[in-house]
C-alpha positions in Angstrom: 10.7 -36.4 26.9 11.8 -35.6 23.4 15.4 -35.8 22.5 16.8 -32.4 21.7 18.9 -33.6 18.7 16.1 -35.7 17.1 16.9 -34.2 13.7 19.6 -32.1 12.1 19.0 -28.7 10.6 21.2 -26.2 8.8 22.0 -23.2 10.9 20.8 -19.8 9.7 22.6 -16.6 9.9 21.3 -13.5 11.6 18.3 -12.1 9.7 17.0 -8.6 10.5 14.5 -6.1 9.1 11.2 -4.6 9.9 8.1 -6.6 9.5 6.8 -4.2 6.9 9.7 -5.4 4.7 9.1 -9.0 5.7 5.6 -9.3 4.4 5.2 -6.1 2.4 2.0 -5.2 4.3 2.7 -2.7 7.0 -1.0 -2.6 7.8 -0.9 -6.2 9.1 1.1 -5.5 12.3 2.3 -2.1 13.6 6.0 -1.9 13.8 8.4 0.1 15.9 11.9 1.1 14.8 13.1 -0.3 11.5 16.2 -1.9 12.9 16.0 -5.2 14.7 15.9 -5.3 18.5 18.9 -7.0 20.2 17.9 -10.4 21.6 18.8 -10.9 25.3 21.3 -13.5 26.3 20.2 -16.6 28.4 21.3 -14.8 31.6 19.2 -11.6 30.8 16.4 -10.8 33.2 13.0 -9.6 32.0 13.9 -6.1 33.3 17.2 -6.2 31.4 15.7 -7.4 28.1 12.7 -5.1 28.2 13.8 -1.9 29.7 11.3 0.8 28.7 8.9 -1.7 27.0 6.1 -1.7 29.6 3.4 -0.9 27.2 1.6 -2.5 24.2 0.5 -1.0 21.0 -2.9 -1.4 19.5 -3.7 -5.1 19.0 -4.3 -6.6 15.6 -6.1 -9.8 14.8 -4.7 -12.2 12.2 -4.3 -15.8 11.1 -0.9 -17.4 11.4 -0.7 -19.9 8.4 1.9 -22.5 8.0 4.1 -22.5 4.9 4.7 -26.3 5.3 1.0 -27.1 5.6 -0.7 -24.6 3.3 -4.3 -23.8 4.4 -3.6 -24.7 8.0 -3.2 -22.3 10.8 -1.8 -22.1 14.3 -4.3 -22.1 17.2 -3.7 -21.4 20.8 -5.4 -23.5 23.5 -7.6 -25.6 21.3 -9.1 -28.6 23.2 -8.6 -30.8 20.2 -4.8 -30.4 20.2 -2.7 -33.6 20.7 -1.5 -34.5 24.1 2.2 -34.0 24.7 5.0 -33.3 27.2 5.0 -32.7 30.1 2.6 -35.1 31.8 0.6 -35.9 28.7 -1.1 -32.5 28.6 -2.8 -30.7 25.7 -0.3 -28.9 23.4 -0.6 -25.2 24.0 -0.3 -24.5 20.3 -1.3 -26.8 17.4 -2.1 -26.8 13.7 -5.6 -27.0 12.3 -7.3 -26.6 8.9 -8.3 -23.1 8.2 -12.0 -22.8 8.8 -14.5 -22.1 5.9 -17.1 -20.0 7.7 -16.8 -16.6 9.2 -17.8 -17.7 12.7 -15.3 -20.7 12.8 -12.6 -18.6 11.3 -13.1 -15.9 13.9 -12.3 -18.5 16.7 -9.0 -19.3 15.0 -7.8 -15.7 15.0 -4.7 -14.7 16.9 -4.5 -11.4 18.6 -1.0 -9.8 18.2 0.0 -7.1 20.6 3.0 -5.0 19.5 5.5 -4.6 22.3 6.3 -0.9 22.5 10.0 -0.1 21.9 10.8 -3.5 20.4 10.9 -3.8 16.7 8.6 -6.4 15.1 8.0 -8.0 18.5 4.6 -9.2 19.7 2.5 -11.0 22.4 0.3 -13.7 20.8 -3.0 -14.5 22.4 -6.0 -16.7 21.4 -9.4 -15.2 20.7 -10.3 -15.9 24.4 -7.2 -14.3 25.8 -4.8 -17.2 26.3 -1.2 -16.0 26.0 1.4 -18.2 24.3 4.7 -18.5 26.1 7.8 -20.7 25.8 8.7 -22.8 28.9 11.4 -21.2 31.1 15.0 -22.3 30.5 15.2 -24.1 33.9 12.4 -26.5 32.7 13.4 -29.9 31.5 11.2 -29.2 28.5 12.3 -25.6 27.8 11.6 -26.1 24.1 7.9 -26.6 24.7 5.1 -24.1 24.8 2.6 -23.3 27.5 -0.4 -21.1 28.1 0.4 -18.3 30.6 -1.9 -17.0 33.2 -0.5 -13.5 32.4 -2.6 -10.9 30.8 -1.2 -9.4 27.5 -0.1 -6.3 29.5 1.7 -8.4 32.1 3.3 -10.4 29.3 4.9 -7.2 28.0 7.5 -7.7 30.8 8.1 -11.4 30.0 10.6 -12.3 27.3 9.3 -15.9 27.1 5.9 -14.4 26.0 7.4 -12.3 23.3 7.8 -13.3 19.6 9.8 -11.5 17.0 8.9 -11.7 13.3 12.0 -12.2 11.2 12.1 -12.2 7.4 12.0 -15.8 5.9 11.7 -14.8 2.3 8.7 -15.1 -0.1 6.4 -13.1 2.2 6.9 -15.5 5.1 8.4 -15.0 8.6 10.1 -16.9 11.3 8.6 -16.3 14.7 11.4 -16.5 17.2 11.3 -16.2 21.0 12.9 -13.1 22.4 14.5 -15.1 25.2 17.3 -17.3 24.0 17.0 -20.9 25.2 19.0 -22.8 27.8 21.7 -23.6 25.2 22.0 -20.0 24.1 20.2 -20.6 20.8 17.3 -18.8 19.1 14.1 -20.7 19.5 11.6 -20.6 16.6 8.0 -21.7 16.5 8.1 -25.1 14.8 5.7 -27.8 13.6 7.2 -30.7 15.5 8.2 -33.8 13.5 6.9 -32.1 10.3 3.4 -33.4 11.2 0.4 -31.8 9.4 -2.6 -33.6 10.8 -5.1 -31.4 12.5 -4.2 -31.1 16.2 -0.5 -31.8 15.6 1.6 -30.0 18.2 3.6 -26.8 17.6 6.6 -26.2 19.9 9.9 -24.4 19.4 13.2 -25.6 18.1 16.6 -24.1 17.1 16.0 -21.6 14.4 16.7 -23.1 11.0 15.5 -22.7 7.4 12.9 -25.5 7.1 9.4 -24.8 6.0 8.1 -26.1 9.3 9.4 -22.8 10.9 8.0 -20.5 8.2 4.6 -18.7 8.7 2.4 -16.3 6.8 0.8 -13.6 8.8 -2.6 -13.2 7.2 -4.4 -9.9 7.8 -8.1 -9.9 8.2 -8.3 -6.4 6.7 -9.3 -7.0 3.1 -7.8 -5.4 0.0 -10.3 -3.3 -1.9 -9.3 -2.1 -5.4 -9.3 1.7 -5.9 -12.4 3.0 -7.6 -12.1 5.8 -10.1 -14.3 7.4 -12.7 -15.1 10.5 -14.6 -18.2 12.7 -14.8 -19.1 15.6 -16.9 -19.1 19.0 -15.1 -22.4 19.6 -13.3 -23.4 15.9 -13.6 -23.6 13.9 -10.3 -22.2 10.4 -10.9 -23.8 7.2 -9.8 -21.1 5.3 -7.7 -20.9 1.5 -8.0 -23.3 -0.6 -5.9 -20.8 -3.5 -5.3 -17.1 -4.0 -5.0 -15.0 -7.2 -4.3 -12.9 -7.4 -1.1 -10.0 -9.9 -1.1 -8.6 -11.3 2.0 -5.0 -12.3 2.3 -5.6 -16.1 2.6 -7.5 -16.0 -0.8 -11.2 -15.6 0.1 -12.9 -12.9 -1.9 -16.4 -11.6 -1.2 -18.5 -9.2 -3.2 -19.7 -6.4 -0.9 -23.1 -5.3 -2.0 -24.8 -3.0 -1.6 -22.3 -0.2 -0.9 -23.3 2.8 1.2 -21.9 6.1 0.0 -21.7 9.5 1.8 -22.4 11.8 -1.2 -21.1 15.3 -1.0 -23.0 18.5 -1.6 -24.3 18.5 -5.3 -22.5 21.7 -5.9 -19.2 19.8 -5.6 -19.7 18.5 -9.1 -20.1 22.0 -10.6 -16.4 22.8 -10.8 -13.7 21.0 -12.9 -11.3 19.0 -10.8 -11.3 15.9 -8.6 -13.9 14.8 -6.1 -13.4 11.8 -3.7 -16.4 10.2 -2.0 -16.3 7.6 0.8 -18.5 4.8 1.9 -18.7 1.4 3.4 -19.4 -2.2 2.5 -20.0 -5.3 4.5 -17.0 -7.8 4.6 -16.6 -11.5 5.2 -17.0 -11.2 8.9 -19.9 -8.8 8.8 -17.5 -6.0 9.5 -17.7 -2.6 7.9 -15.1 -2.1 5.2 -14.2 1.4 4.1 -14.4 2.1 0.4 -13.7 5.3 -1.6 -14.1 6.5 -5.2 -12.3 9.3 -6.9 -14.0 11.1 -9.8 -12.5 13.4 -12.3 -14.9 16.2 -13.0 -14.6 17.8 -16.4 -15.9 17.8 -19.9 -14.2 15.8 -22.7 -13.2 18.0 -25.6 -12.5 17.2 -29.3 -9.8 14.6 -29.9 -6.2 15.3 -30.7 -5.2 14.5 -34.3 -4.1 11.0 -35.0 -1.5 10.1 -37.6 -1.2 7.0 -39.8 1.8 6.3 -42.1 1.2 3.9 -45.0 2.9 2.9 -48.2 1.8 3.8 -51.7 -0.4 1.1 -53.1 -2.0 0.1 -49.8 -5.6 -0.8 -50.3 -8.5 1.0 -48.6 -9.5 -2.3 -46.9 -6.1 -2.7 -45.4 -5.9 0.9 -44.4 -9.2 0.6 -42.6 -7.9 -2.4 -40.7 -4.8 -0.4 -39.6 -6.6 2.8 -38.6 -6.9 3.6 -34.9 -10.3 2.7 -33.3 -9.8 4.9 -30.3 -8.5 8.5 -29.9 -7.4 10.7 -27.0 -9.7 13.4 -25.7 -8.6 16.1 -23.3 -10.7 16.7 -20.1 -11.3 20.3 -19.1 -9.7 21.6 -15.9 -6.9 18.9 -15.9 -4.0 17.5 -17.8 -5.8 14.2 -18.1 -6.9 12.6 -21.3 -9.4 9.8 -21.9 -9.6 7.4 -24.8 -12.8 7.2 -26.7 -14.0 5.0 -29.6 -14.1 6.7 -33.0 -15.6 5.8 -36.4 -13.9 7.3 -39.5 -15.6 8.6 -42.6 -13.8 6.9 -45.5 -16.1 8.1 -48.2 -13.4 10.3 -49.9 -10.7 7.7 -49.9 -10.2 5.2 -52.8 -7.5 2.7 -53.8 -6.6 5.1 -56.7 -5.8 7.9 -54.2 -3.8 5.5 -52.1 -1.6 4.5 -55.0 0.1 7.9 -55.0 2.4 9.3 -52.3 0.9 12.3 -50.4 -1.1 13.3 -47.4 -4.8 12.5 -46.8 -7.0 13.8 -44.0 -10.0 11.7 -42.8 -12.5 13.1 -40.3 -14.6 11.3 -37.7 -18.1 10.4 -38.8 -21.0 12.3 -37.4 -22.1 9.3 -35.3 -18.9 9.6 -33.3 -20.2 12.6 -31.4 -17.1 14.7 -31.3 -14.5 16.1 -33.8 -11.4 14.0 -34.7 -9.0 13.9 -37.6 -6.8 11.2 -38.9 -3.8 12.4 -41.0 -2.6 9.7 -43.4 0.9 10.1 -44.9 1.3 7.8 -48.0 5.0 7.2 -48.8 6.6 5.6 -51.8 8.1 2.1 -51.3 9.8 -0.6 -53.3 8.4 -4.0 -54.2 10.2 -6.8 -52.5 10.1 -10.6 -52.2 8.1 -10.7 -48.9 8.7 -14.4 -48.7 12.2 -13.4 -47.4 10.8 -11.0 -44.7 10.4 -11.7 -41.0 7.3 -13.5 -39.8 7.1 -16.0 -42.8 6.6 -19.7 -42.1 7.1 -22.5 -44.6 5.1 -25.7 -45.0 4.7 -28.3 -47.7 2.2 -31.1 -48.4 5.1 -33.5 -48.9 8.8 -33.0 -49.5 12.1 -32.0 -48.0 14.0 -28.7 -48.1 13.2 -25.2 -47.0 15.4 -23.2 -49.5 12.6 -21.8 -51.6 13.1 -18.2 -50.3 16.9 -17.9 -50.3 17.1 -15.9 -53.6 18.7 -18.8 -55.6 16.7 -19.7 -58.7 19.0 -22.2 -60.3 19.6 -24.7 -57.5 17.1 -27.2 -56.0 15.7 -25.9 -52.8 12.8 -28.4 -52.5 12.3 -32.0 -53.6 9.3 -34.4 -53.2 11.1 -37.6 -54.0 10.1 -40.8 -52.2 10.5 -44.4 -52.9 7.8 -46.5 -54.6 8.1 -45.4 -58.1 5.3 -43.9 -60.2 2.5 -45.4 -58.0 3.8 -43.4 -55.0 4.3 -40.0 -56.5 2.7 -36.9 -54.8 0.6 -35.2 -57.4 -0.5 -32.5 -57.0 1.9 -31.1 -54.4 1.8 -27.8 -52.4 4.3 -25.4 -50.9 3.0 -22.7 -48.6 4.1 -19.5 -46.8 2.0 -18.4 -43.8 2.3 -14.7 -42.7 2.4 -13.5 -39.1 0.3 -10.5 -40.1 -1.7 -9.6 -43.2 0.5 -8.5 -46.1 -0.3 -7.0 -49.5 0.6 -9.2 -52.5 1.2 -7.7 -55.9 2.7 -10.6 -57.7 4.6 -13.9 -57.5 7.2 -16.1 -59.2 8.2 -19.8 -59.2 11.3 -21.4 -60.6 13.0 -24.7 -61.2 16.0 -24.0 -63.4 18.7 -26.1 -61.7 20.8 -28.6 -63.6 20.3 -31.1 -60.8 16.5 -30.8 -60.8 14.1 -33.2 -62.4 12.4 -30.4 -64.4 9.1 -32.2 -64.1 6.7 -29.4 -63.1 3.9 -29.2 -65.6 1.0 -27.2 -64.1 1.2 -24.4 -61.5 -1.4 -22.3 -59.6 -0.4 -19.6 -57.2 -3.0 -18.8 -54.6 -3.3 -16.4 -51.6 -4.9 -17.0 -48.2 -7.6 -14.5 -47.4 -8.1 -12.7 -44.1 -10.7 -15.2 -43.1 -8.4 -18.2 -43.9 -9.8 -19.4 -47.2 -7.7 -19.8 -50.4 -8.2 -18.0 -53.7 -6.3 -17.9 -57.0 -4.0 -14.9 -57.2 -5.6 -12.4 -59.6 -2.6 -12.4 -62.0 -2.5 -10.2 -65.0 -2.7 -11.9 -68.4 -2.6 -15.5 -67.2 -5.0 -18.4 -66.6 -4.6 -20.8 -63.7 -3.4 -23.4 -63.7 -0.4 -22.2 -65.8 0.8 -25.0 -68.1 4.6 -25.2 -68.3 5.5 -26.4 -71.8 9.3 -25.7 -71.4 11.8 -28.1 -69.8 12.6 -25.6 -67.1 10.1 -23.7 -65.0 10.3 -19.9 -64.9 7.1 -18.1 -64.2 6.7 -14.5 -63.0 3.3 -12.8 -62.7 2.0 -9.4 -61.6 -1.3 -9.2 -59.7 -4.1 -6.9 -58.7 -3.1 -6.1 -55.1 -4.7 -8.4 -52.5 -4.5 -8.5 -48.8 -3.3 -11.9 -47.7 -2.3 -14.0 -44.7 -0.4 -16.5 -46.8 0.6 -17.7 -50.2 1.0 -21.1 -51.8 1.9 -22.8 -55.1 0.0 -25.9 -56.2 2.0 -27.8 -58.8 1.5 -31.0 -60.9 3.9 -33.2 -62.7 4.5 -33.7 -66.4 5.0 -37.4 -65.8 4.7 -39.8 -62.9 7.9 -41.5 -63.9 9.9 -39.2 -61.7 9.5 -36.7 -58.9 9.3 -32.9 -58.8 11.6 -30.2 -57.5 11.6 -26.5 -57.1 14.3 -23.9 -56.8 12.5 -20.7 -55.7 9.0 -19.6 -54.8 8.8 -15.8 -54.5 5.9 -13.6 -53.4 6.0 -9.8 -54.1 4.6 -6.9 -52.2 5.4 -3.5 -50.6 8.5 -3.2 -48.5 7.5 -3.6 -44.9 10.7 -1.7 -43.9 8.2 1.3 -44.0 5.2 -0.4 -42.5 1.8 1.2 -41.9 1.8 2.7 -38.4 -0.3 4.9 -36.2 0.5 7.6 -33.7 -1.5 10.0 -31.7 -1.0 13.7 -32.6 
């Protein structure tokens, strides 16, 4: 005989609540009243405990999966269960690996019979009708389980055969016996000695919080995603031929083909909603109901879309920012659908975009419906975008990140390292990467500090293209590399606007006898405080 205090557990307080709240799936097990049923005291008789509960609800088949041993389920009356007390008999309940075929899984199913009038309380029976009960309190092994000769209906009057599902958190439940044990404690189904080998016994023990007492109630009714669609008025849709069905233990099957009961063809002649029903074949060969709801109506011309951009934006950048889908109303409803659109840019040029104003672009004829894009071009200031958000600094070699702090007369970057002339870095690079494409209209680089080495000789400013390559900035009136003939470096250039994902300066030294330093590297472009943006009209 096992010793009752073979292990220590923390006590758990009273937990109540309907099973629908416990596992979030009211379809798994029917429930009665939302409040918890009062458990009988050890002295209660079956009649006292179950007054008025002489009937059972509709049975539901399920898997009872262990939280402690994921992928293993409780079975009742399996001949491969370990032998146990009393008299070295087979354990009435034991844990086994969840089967991987429909036929084998069917044999592992537990039938749960709801006890009428008792909230979240059930009779559990095996697939062949064996009812699971706790031994009576006058037994020397009252914690142990047995298989009763009672029918499920007869067990409705036996508190030892009734199990209450109690919220254990995380979608799991404790399964506690309605009849308190001989010590007046609540007895919960428990994987004895934490064993997880196939055939390991399941008995009861004082209710605690351990994973060995937590169970998932796995429904064998699959979840099937809702099917919806739209069809033009007077057009009969073709419903899908397959649909996945997911079972609560993780198995998913593709039901194909699906059989649909199509309504009278006249149903599609009126704007509105039509629901069709059908069936598919599930994992166990069972018929699984499916349904599809179709919105019937014709899609109209699109609502106007709006785009706000800054003066000087290039047509290329504007095309990148323009919406690629628009909203179209559906007749006979308040519903809209999104549809792809192609815009006709033939009347838009960079010159037009250089001036504030409003431009209207229409959808190209290939789109198949009317749509308008209203572009508002606003004036903006030129700023040092190197100081904006979403800018990331990197250098080939050197220390310091103060090249975009606005200070042009103090060293913000230095590439000194030991080793003398033979160990100088020449050329060197400093780079800004942008989180999103930005327009560049100029740049500047400085080294005017009294503490600097004033050793920068040649400079080239480049921009990073949309595809990631580097090109020289198309500066006005300057040839790259710029040759710095003055002691201090002070270079500012304007540029033809370019769309860039980064900017960098490549610089070489005047002499290898010392290192190079920089005070500031600035990149100019439109103020992104008024960014290009799109809205649906």
